[in-house]
N, C-alpha and C positions, 0 to 999 in steps of 0.2 A: 248687615246695616252699613250703609256706607260711612265712613268716618266724616265728622263734621269739621274736624281741623285739619283732615288731609288734604283740602282743597287750597289751604293757604300755603302755597309755594313760598310765598314772600313773607309778609307780616301776619300777626295775629290780631283779630279784631279787639279793640279796646273795651268792648262790653263783656268779653270772656273774662277778665281779669277781676280779681276780688276789690282791688281799689283802681281809680282812675291813674292812668299813667301820664307823667308829664310830657307836654309837647317835645322836649328835647330827645325823647326816645321814641318818636314816631317818625317812620321812614317818609320823606317827603314826595317819594314816588307813589306807594301804594296808600300812604296815609294810616297804614296799621302799625301796630307795634312792632319794632324792628327785629327781625329773624337773621340769625347769623351775621351779626353786624360786621359791616367793613366800612372804610372810611378812605376819603382822599388826603392828600397831603396837609390840606388846611383843617383836618379832623370834621368833615362834615360827615354824618353817619346815614347809612343806608341799609336795606336788606342786601345781602350779598345777591340773590337771585334777580331783584329789582335792577340794581346798578349793572349788573351784567347784561341784562336785556337791553337796558338803555344804551350801554357803551357798543352795542351791534351796530346802532345806526349813528351815534354821536359819540365823539371823542372827548368831550368836554364833562366837567363834574356839573349837573344840574343846578347845584347852589351857587358856587363861587364862579362857574363858566371857564376855570382854568383847564388845561389840557389834562386828559385822564384817559387812561386804558385800564384793561383788566389786569396786567401785570404790573402797574403800578399802584393798584388798590392795597391796602393794608389792612391788618386784622385790628379791630378795635381794642383800646386799652384793657387790660385785666380788670381794672376797677369797673368800667362800663359793663365787660362781659358778666363779671360777678353780679352786678346789680341787676341786670336783665335775668339772668339765670335765677336770682332769688325773688322774681315777680311771682305771686300766685295767681294760678289759672284755673279755671275749671276743668274738671276731668271731660275728654270728649264724650263719654257716656253718661253725662249729666241728665239728659233727656230720658234716660232708661232707670234713673233713679240714685246715680252717684252725686252726692252732694259736697263733695272734697273738693278743696282748692289746693291745687299741688303746685311747688315751685317749678318753674318752667323747665329748669336744669334736670329735673326727677320726672317730667311729664311723660317720656318715652316708656321709661321702666314702668311707672305706675300703670300705663294703658295696657301693657302686656300681663299684669297682675292683677288688674282691676275685676271684682266680682260681678260688676254689672256690664262686662263685655258679652255679646250676643254668643250663643251656643246652640247647636241644632241636636235635637234627640236623635240618638243613634239606634233607636228600635224600628225595625222594619214596616214601613207603613204610616210612621209618624210624621217625622220631620219638623216638629214643632220647634221655633225658636225661642229659648228661655235665656234667662240671665245665666252666666257661667256659674256663680254660686249656687244656682237652683237646680243645675243639671242633674247631678246625683239622685236628688230627692225625686226629681220628676221622672228619670228613667227607671227607678225601682220601685217607686210607691204610687205614683200618679198616673202615668201613662197608660192608656188603654191598649195599646199594643204590645205592653211588656210581656214577655213569656217567662215561664218558671220550668225548668228541666228537673225531672226527678230520676235520678239514676235508678233508685230501688224499683220504681215503676216500671222501667225498661227490663231490668232483670227478669220481673215477673212475666212480663209480656213474652220473653224469649222463653221461659219454661212452660208457659201455656203453650205456645206454638209448638214446642217439642212434643208436649202430652197430646195435641191433637194428632200429630204426625204418627205417633206410636198407636193411637187409637185407630187411626185409618188402616194401619198396618194389621192390626188385631182383628179388625172387622173382617178383612180380606181372608185371614186365615181360618177365622170362625166360618165362613161361607163355605170353603173348601170342604170342612168336616160335618157341616149341617147333616148331610146325607148319612153318614156312617157313625156319627157318635151325637145323637140329639140331645143325650143326657150331658154330655161335656159342653155342647153348645149352650145348653141352658145354665149350667155353671159359669160358662164365660160371660153369658148375657148378665147374669146376676153380678159378676165381677165388674163388667163395665157399667153397669147401673150403679154399682157402688163407687167405682172411679168417678162416674158423671157426678154422682152426689157430692163427692169430695171436690170435684172441680166446682160445682156451683157454690159451694161453701167457700171456697177459695176466691172466686169472683166477688162473692159478698164481702168477704175480708178485705179484697183489694179496694172495693168501692168504699168500706169504711176508711182504710187508710188513705185514700185519695182524698176524702172529706176531711180528715184529720191533717192532711199537707196544706189543704186550702186555708183551713181554720189558722195553722201556724203562719203561713205566709201572710194573711191579714193582720196577725199580732205582730209580725215584723213590721208590716207596713205602718202600725200604728206607734210602734216603737221609734222608727225613723222619722215620723213626724213630730214626735215628743221631743226627740234629740235636736231636730232642725229649730223647733219654738225654742228650746233651753238654750241652743247656740245664739239665736237671735237676742234672748234675753241677757245673755252673758257680754255680748257686744255692746247692748245699750247699758248696761251696768258699767262696763269698762270706760265708755265714752262718758258717763256720768262721774266716774271717779277722776277721768282726765278733767272735766270741766270743774270739779271741785279743786283739784290740784292746782289748777291754772289759776283759779279765783285767790288760792292761800297764796299762791306766787305773787300775786297783785299785793298783798299785803306786806310782802316783803320787798318790793321792788326798790331798785336803786333810788339814792336820794343825792341831790346836789347841795353840798355845803359850801358857802362862801364866806370868808373871814377877812377882817381887818380893811385896810384901804384908806383912802384920804377923803375927806370932805370937810373943807375948810379946818383941817386939823387932822391928825392920825387917829384911827378908828380901832377899837378891840373888840366891838360888836361882831356876832355871828349870827346867820340865818341860813335855813334850810327850805329848799324847794321839792316838794312833793308832785311829781309831774303829772300823776294819773288824776289828782284834784286840783291841780294847779294853783296851789296855796303855799304861802311862805310862812315859816314859823321861825321865832326867834329862839336860840339857843343860848347856854350860859356864855357870857362875854370871857375873852382871853384875858390872862393875867396882865399882858403888856398891849401897848399900842403899836400896831404893825402897819406900816406901807412899803409896798414893793417885796413884801415877803413871798415865801413860795411853801408848798405843802405837799405831802405824799401820804399815801394810806399804807400800813405795814402792820402785819399781825393783828389785825382788826383794831387799829389804833391810827388816829388822824394826827400827825406830826405837822407842825407850822413852825418854820425856820428864818430867822432874820427878821428884816423889814426895818433897816436902820438900826439894828443892833445884832448881836452875835448868839443871843439866847435861843432856845427852842422850848416848845411845850407841845403837850400832846392832850387828846380827848378819847377817852375809852368809848368804843363803839358797840358795847354790849347790847345785844337784841333784847335781852331779857329786861332792859332798863329803858325809861324813856329819855331819848336825847336832851329834852328840855332840862331835865334834873342833873346830869353828869357835869361835874366841875372840871376845870382844866387842871392840869399837872405840870410843873417845871420838869425838865429833861436836863441832867447833869451835862451832857455833850453839849459843844459850843461850835460855831462855824469859825473859820480861821480869821475873820474880822467881821467888824459892824457892816453888814452887807445889807444892799438892797437892789432891787432889779436884777437878782441872780437867778437860776432855775436849778432844780434838782429832781434826781429819781432814785429809785431804791434797787439796788443790784446785789444779790447774794448777801442778805442781812446788813448791807452797808449802804449809807447814803451818799451819793455822788453829786457834789456841788460845782456848778459850772458857771463862771464869769461873775458879774455882778459890779456895783459900785462900792469901794471901801470908804466908808465915810470918815474914819480916823486918818487914813493916809491920803483921802482926796483924790484916788485914782481908780481906773477902770481896771479890772482884773481880767487876765489872760488863763487862769489857773483852773484846772480841773482837779478837784480835791475829793478825797474819800474819807468819810467819817464814820466810825463805830457809833451805832445807836445804844450799845450795850457795855457794860465795864470791860476793858479800862477807858473807853471812849477815846480811841486813838485818832488823830487826824494826820493824813498822809497827802502829800502832793503827787498826783499821778502823772500828769502831762500838762503840757502849755498849748493853747490854740494859737493860729497863725496871728491873731491880732485880739488886743482887749475887746471886750464887748460887754454890753449891759442892755437891758430890757428887751433881750432876744426871746427866740421861742426854742423850745426841744420836744422831741418824741423820741421814745425808746422802742427799737426792733430787735428782740433778741438780745445779743450782746454787744450791739451797736447802738450809738445816741447820735440822732440827727440834729444838728444846732443851727438854728435859722436866723439870719438877718441880725438886727440889734443897731447899736451905735458904738462907736469906739471913744467918745468924749463927750463933755458936757455941751459942746456944741451941737445944735440940732442938724446942721449940714454935714455931720459926721457918720450919718446913716449908712447902713450896709444893705447890700442885697446877696452877699455870698452865703454859700450854704457849705457845712462842715459836717463829715461823717467821723465820729470817735469811736474806735475799736477798743473796747474795754479789756480784752484779752491780751492785745497786741499793744495797747497804750499808745496809739498812733492816731493822727489826725489826717484826713483825706479830704481834699478840696473836691466839690462837687459842682456840677454846672449851677450857675446863680438864678436868684430868682429875676423876673422881668421888670422889677421896679426896686428902689431903695425903700426900706421901711424899718421901723423899730416900734417899741411898745405894743406889740401884736399880741393876739390869743391864738394859741395853736393846739390842735388836737390830732391824734392819731385815728386813721380811717382806714380800716380793713388792714391788709398784711402788708402793703407796699406804699401807702399814702399818708400824707399829713395835710390837714387845711390849715390855712394861715388867713386868719381874719382880721379886719381893722387895722389900727395902729396909725403912725404918723409918718408922712413922707420927709423927704430932705430939707424941705421948707417949714416943717413942725406943723403941717396941716392936717388933720384928723381925716381918716379914709373909711370908706364902708365897703371897700373891696373885699372880695373873697376868692382864694387861690387853693388850687389842690396841686401838690406837688408830688410826683412818683418818684421813689428813690431808686427804682429798677432802671427806668428809662430816663431818669433826671430831667423831666419835661414838665411844664406847668400848664395849667388848664384853668382859666377862669370861670366861677361859678356865678350865680346871681348875687347882685350888691344886696347888703343889708339895708333895712329901712333906714338905719340911723348911723351916721359916721361916728366913729368911735376910736380914740387911743386909751390906751392903758386898761382895756378891757380884758376880761377872762372868758374862758369857755370850757365846756365839759359835754362829754358823749354819754347820753342814756339810752341804751339800745340803738336805734336807728335813727335818733334824733340828736342834732347839735344845737346846744344851747349856749348863747352870748349874754354877757350880763355886764352892765355898769360901763365906766370909762368916762370920756370927756369929750364933748362935740365941738364943732368947728367954732362957735361962740365962747368957748371955755367954760360951759355949764359942766357941772358934776351931773352924772346921770344914774337913775335907779331903775331905768327901763330894761326891760329884758326881751329877746326874740329868739326864734327857734327855727331850724332848717330841717326840713325832711325831704330825701331824694325822691320818695313817690309822688310828692305834690311839686318837688322842685321850686320852691319859693320860700320866703321867709314870712313868718307870721309872729304877730306879737303875743308876748304872756304877760300874767299879772306883773306889776311893778314889785320891786324889793321893799323892805322897810326904810331901809337907807340908800342915800346916793353914795356910790362906791368908785373910787379911782384907784388903779394899781393895787387892787385886791387881789386875793388868792382863792381858788376854788378846786374841789376835788369832787369825784363822785365815790358814794360810799354805801 
């Protein structure tokens, strides 16, 4: 059977995918989902086959109309290629019964192994086309052209042929002696009759043996059929177990916890979002009111640090207890000062705190400090950044921390757009390519292996933004994503599986927000989620 997908030398039809694919990932030439993504220097994406054929007759990009040749085409960024490779598409043998959706990157391997691929019976005179997984059963148990060879029967046949040859020779000798020795002839004839009788008995025995062989073959065929049915039953049972496991996994899905912030005063309230039900639940409040705090997850505990003070507290995330009833506990460790607007990550059992506003000294910090979360709760200065900063964003990539934007003083026009990579092992800072605009009070999340998403914030004129930017640490290039529905400064964000969730902040009219919105790359747009219980500005959030 000709492959239905093989005809797509360019893109894949959108209807073959499990979910609709956003328009940004459709080739503008063939209008299908992009295959082997290539792009011009303005980052317009095409199927490589489509744009190559286009450039035979035209030497410009069909989207921006700027000069373009096959040699100046470039490969799409890894983030886009990874995203396309993870899209789930139908198996090309779905019309033969394969109901699986396979990640596009695994499609070729799956097709070569798929049990629903066509296969032709090898029995002479049959040539029936069946599914590959059914071929053995058909050839050995079902096919009317199948043949069974019996080596024992062949041996018996050879013996019978030998006996017949010997009998013929004996008959010739008997005829020669008939005239001289009639009595001997009679004896020989009697012997011949005896041999013939034995041969008849042997042939009867052979017929019985052949019947027994046929009966055994029928039993083997029935056993093969029972084994095939049992295999199908086992597969169905495994699929059922997998479904139960997936359902059980949904009960333990990650949850977003947001804590503190400001709403006409500093807050100590805490609430939790369960994404599958899109519901918010209030948890036990923190011991202290915290604005501009930061938080991390470590050893199944949620730590919240600072927020116009130097103290820390933690919440145990024991799955055996209900989150709503677990109280917060004080942590003996302290920050190097009464900080707000700082950032933190956990690395090798230690908390690394970066920048922030020191309330007591009334200065912005350029420090990168390491704090032990366990006795003796030491605090050590690791390094200093090229400039002071507060209300910035960070993301950790292995043993490196990306430090993004922020501002250097209380003046709003002190906003930054620079990007710094701090190497934890070398204790060194390296300047990377800057962002395309000045911004602070942003929300940042790590996306994939090499990207960080930067959402909202305020510009150098203290105006809230709804911009969304993807920054790649390998190429040091920025790529704009669709704007959020609402302008937000001082918002927070979290990633739950393939969904980015942005919460709270303050809008362009100075209103505190309790609105929530999410972004999924498969739909490539922002959608509103149910609001939080409280309006929150400069809160802190984690996924637990």
